[in-house]
C-alpha positions in Angstrom: 154.4 84.9 -2.5 151.1 86.6 -3.4 150.7 88.2 -6.8 149.9 91.8 -7.2 146.1 92.4 -7.7 145.0 93.2 -11.2 143.9 96.8 -11.9 141.1 97.9 -14.0 143.6 99.0 -16.6 145.2 95.5 -16.7 141.8 93.9 -17.2 140.9 96.5 -19.9 144.0 95.8 -21.9 143.3 92.0 -21.8 139.7 92.6 -22.8 140.7 94.8 -25.7 143.3 92.3 -26.9 140.8 89.4 -27.3 138.3 91.6 -29.0 140.8 93.0 -31.5 142.5 89.6 -32.1 139.2 88.3 -33.6 138.5 91.6 -35.5 135.4 92.4 -33.6 134.2 96.0 -33.1 133.1 97.4 -29.8 129.6 97.8 -31.4 129.4 94.2 -32.4 130.5 93.0 -29.0 127.9 95.2 -27.5 125.2 93.7 -29.7 126.3 90.2 -28.9 126.7 90.7 -25.2 123.9 93.2 -24.3 126.5 95.6 -22.8 126.4 99.1 -24.2 129.4 99.9 -26.5 130.3 103.0 -24.4 130.4 100.9 -21.3 132.7 98.4 -23.1 135.0 101.3 -24.2 135.2 102.5 -20.6 136.2 99.1 -19.4 138.9 98.8 -22.1 140.2 102.3 -21.2 140.4 101.2 -17.5 138.1 103.9 -16.3 136.3 101.3 -14.2 135.9 97.5 -14.0 133.0 95.5 -15.2 130.5 93.8 -13.0 130.7 90.0 -12.8 127.4 89.8 -14.8 129.0 91.9 -17.6 132.3 89.9 -17.5 130.3 86.7 -18.0 128.3 88.2 -20.9 131.3 89.6 -22.6 133.4 86.5 -22.2 130.6 84.4 -23.5 130.2 86.7 -26.6 133.9 86.3 -27.3 133.8 82.5 -26.6 136.6 82.7 -24.1 137.0 81.9 -20.4 136.6 84.6 -17.7 140.2 84.1 -16.7 141.3 84.7 -20.3 139.0 87.7 -20.6 140.5 89.5 -17.6 144.0 88.5 -18.5 144.5 86.3 -15.5 147.3 83.7 -15.8 147.0 80.3 -14.3 
């Protein structure tokens, strides 16, 4: 059976969890990834989803896999 697709809100919750788990601010993540902090905040709030380029940059800055970053389970 096929799983339900992830929503922007689901991805945003997972993104925020990893950032907060390591005690990183949105501002610091923005500096490390090159993604504006306001944009990161909008992703975390589920207002819209990030582009693939931004997912890669943010996951790299947090030193986690893309699957982890978006909350996808294996």
